[in-house]
Structure formats: structure tokens, C-alpha cells
N, C-alpha and C positions, 0 to 999 in steps of 0.2 A: 503494500499499499503505499509506503513512504517512497519508493522509487517513482511511483505514477505522480505523486505529489511534486517530487523533484523535477521530473520530466515536464510536466505541465508548466511549472514555473519558469523554467528555462525556455521553454517554447515561446511563452507569453512574452518574456523579456526580449527574446530576439526578434519577435514579431513587431513589438512596439519600436525597438531600436531600428529596424529596417523602415518602418513607417515614417519615422522621425528623420531619418536621412532623406527620404524622398521629399518631405515637407520642406526642409531647409534647402534642398537643391532648387525646388520650385520657386521658393522665396528669393534666392540669389538671382535666378533668371528674371524674376519680375522687377527686381531692384536694378539689374542691368539694362532692362528695356525702358524703364522709367528714366534712368540717366541718360540713354541715347535720346529719349524724346525730348528731354530738357536741352541737351545740346543742340538738337536741330531747331528748336524753338528759339534758342538764344542767338543763333547765327543767323 
């Protein structure tokens, strides 16, 4: 029983870590596009 709890805990942690990476990656792309839009508007 304890092995299943450890396995589920590790699986949940890995899933949340992977989804967080995708979220930060998307956020970085959004900031990059916003910076480009501001550059084009200023020139």
C-alpha cells in the first residue's frame, strides 16, 4: 500500500512540474511577442 502512495505522489509531482514548465514557456513567448509589438509601435 505504501508503494502505491509513493508512486502516486511522484507521478503527481512530475505532472505538475511538466505543466509548470509549459506554462512558463508560454508566458515567455507572450512577453517576447509583446516586446516586439512595443518595438514596432515605437518606431
